[in-house]
C-alpha positions, 0 to 999 in steps of 0.5 A, spaced: 943 375 875 937 371 871 932 374 868 926 369 867 918 368 868 916 375 867 909 376 865 906 380 859 904 387 860 901 392 856 907 395 851 912 389 853 915 385 847 916 377 848 923 376 847 923 369 850 917 364 851 917 366 858 920 373 858 917 379 856 920 386 857 918 394 856 922 399 853 924 401 860 926 394 862 931 394 856 934 401 859 935 398 866 938 392 863 943 396 859 944 400 865 946 394 869 950 390 864 954 397 863 955 396 871 958 389 870 952 385 872 952 379 868 945 377 866 942 371 863 936 368 861 934 361 863 927 359 865 929 353 869 936 352 872 938 346 867 937 350 861 943 352 858 946 359 860 945 365 855 947 372 855 940 376 856 943 382 852 943 377 846 936 377 846 935 385 847 940 387 842 935 388 837 930 392 841 
């Protein structure tokens, strides 16, 4: 599952140029990850695939 192009909103933290997450988002992504869902963070398909969890591990 790719996470990308999420707009900034109140209470959100920018973790990549095109990705902003709230604390609630982070908890939901952690839950999906624990269920075995592979999460990536790419703005465009040609961008190298990075683990989304690497971007939120410090939050």
